[in-house]
N, C-alpha and C positions, 0 to 999 in steps of 0.2 A: 409614495400613499400608506398612511396607518393600513397593517394587514385583519385580519377579520375578530381576532379579539379584541381592538377597540370598542366604548363603550357607544352605543346607542342611544340617540336623547328624546329625555323622557319626550312622549308623543306631546303632550299639550302644550310642549314651549318648543316643540321645532319650527314652526311657521314662521317662529321670530329671527331664527340666530341668523350671522352672518352668515356671509359664504367661509367657506376653508380658502377662498384668497383677497378676503375680505380689505380694499385697498384705502377706506378711510382713515387710514393713520401714518401717513407716510413710513416716517421713526420707525413705527413698530411694524411696518412692512417688512424694511430690511432688516430689522433685526428677525423678523420669521427666515426672510430670504437666509440670511448669514450664517442661522445656526444647521437651518437641513441642508445648507451644503457640507458643514461637520460631521453633523448630523441625519441624515437623509430617512432613515428608520424609524425615527423619533414621529410624533405629532404635529408641531411645528405648524397650529393653525389658533383661530382661534376656538376656545375650550370653554366645549356646551357645561350645562345645569346636568345637575348630575342628583336622582335621587326621585321624592313621588310627585306626581302630579296635583296629587290632590291635598297636596301636603298643608297645615295651618301652620310650620314653624318654616322661615325660610333663616340661612345662613348665609350674609354676605361676607365674602373675601377682594382682597385686593384685587391680587390679578395673578393670572399663574408665575408659579415659581420655574425659574428653568429646566431643573433636573426634578423638581414635582410631577405638576400639570404641564406644565410644556412641552416634557418629552411621552408620561400615559395616555395624555386627552383625558382626564379623568380628576376635577378638583380635589388638592391636598393629596394626593395620590404618586407617591414616591419621594415624596421629602420629608425633612425634619415638623413639620408643623402634622401631617395626617392621625398619626397614633393619639396623640391628644384628643382632637377632636370625634374619629371613629369612633375612639373608646369613649368616650362623653357622649355621642352617644347612643351608642349601643347599652351604658348604662342604664342611662333615661328610658332605653325600651324605641330608639326612634331608629337603630340599625339591627337589620337580620344579618348573620352569618360570619365570619370570621376573615377582619381586617387583612389581606398578606401586603399592601402597597404596591398595589399589581393590576390591573382594571379583571383579569379574569378571576378572579378570589371569590367570584357570586357573590358581595356583599350588597345590602340592598340596603333603601332607609324605606321607613316608613311614618307618615306624617311630616319628613323634615324635605328637604328640597336645599342642596349645596350652588350661587348662584356665587359670578364675581363681578365688581364694581369695573374691572376692567378686563378682554376676553384675551387680551395678548400678548404675551411676554414685554414687560419693559427692563429695557436697562438697568443696572441696577435696582430694580423694583421700586423703579422710581416713574411712574408717566408723569405725562405733563397736564396743566391744567388743562389743555385743551385734549387731550385726547381721552382724560377722566372724561370729559363733558361730553363731546362723540361719544362714548360706549356708554351712554346715563340712558339715550334711548334704546338698548336693548334693556339696560333694566331696568328701566319704567313698566316695556311691555310685559316682560318678563312678570315682575309684580304685580300687575294688571290683570296677569292671566290666570291667576294661583284663583280658584274660587274660595275656596275655606281659611284663606290666609289670613292668621290674628297677631300674630309677632314675630316678629323680623330683629335675629343678631344682628348686630353691627361690629365685623373685627376689625378695629382700628377706623381712627379718624377721619382718613378718607371713605371709607366706607361708607363709617358715619352718616358724610358729609356727602354724599351719592345717596345712597340710601332717603335719607331728609327731603334732599332738593327730587327727586323721583318719587316722590310719595307727593310732593307738592307743599314741604314745607320751608322753612326761612330759618338760616342762620345768620346772629348767631346767638337766636335766642334757644336752639337747641345745642346746647354745647356740651361735646362729647367728653365722656369719662369714665372711665370700668364702672361698671351698673348701672350706670346713669338712665331711668326710665324716661320716653316721650311721647308723650300722647300730642297729635295735631288736629287745631283747630278743627277741620273736615271733617274730624274724625278715620276709620280705617286701624291699619295693625295700629300697637305698639312696637315700640323701638326701643331695643337694652342693645346699650353701646357693653361692647367687651373690647379690653388688650389682644392684639394679633396673638392668636397660638401659637406663631413660628421659632424656631425654634433657640431664639439669638433671646430674643423674652423669655423663654422657660428658663435655658440656663443661665442670666439677666437674674433669674427671681425677680422679675417684675408681674410673669406669669405663674402662680402654681397651679398644679390639678385642680385646690380645693375652690381658689379664684375663679376659675375657666365655670367648675360643676355650680359656682353658685350660680352663674347667670342662667345658668339653665335650669336651672331647678325654678328660681325663678318664671323662668318661661313657663314652665306645667303649670307654676299656680297662674298664673294672668292667662292661658289656657282655660283653666276652671276643668 
């Protein structure tokens, strides 16, 4: 079991989180159990949201990374994607405190919350369509539980697809592209797309800090 240093789920979203031993995706259950055997001190459970329950901005990632959120219990904490994401949030006044890639670093988010399309670690970071669909129930409830939500940033195509569907949109009308902007017919938050801030995308130049900051700059404009 995790020790007391693991984060507390933001209160407004706590009632709609899956249990630590969520049984809904057998393949992901097997992964959790296998990793827990090797690393019993890790989080090894569905990863809860992190941030402000009154957020106007939701950032939606793909799924926990093995050495990141699956280990630490906090999204984008402990892997190569975290410094860029949290550094960008801080630059736009959405994070307070110093990010030190550990759950007890005192970092807090103000006006922003981080969610995942899939809450458990998938093999090779590739959840199946059924796993994405099953976990979308939680994403739908999380987005609906944010009373001030006006903008959603989707990190990568899988997150984009899941967010569009969670908010009642239809594919392929809303196609993924970096900095693409989507307004759904029924209203609701504006959806902004970004390439995922993974270390791979950073190393290959697919996503630069300037490109990533451009997405958040647009989100700030949309907030008004």
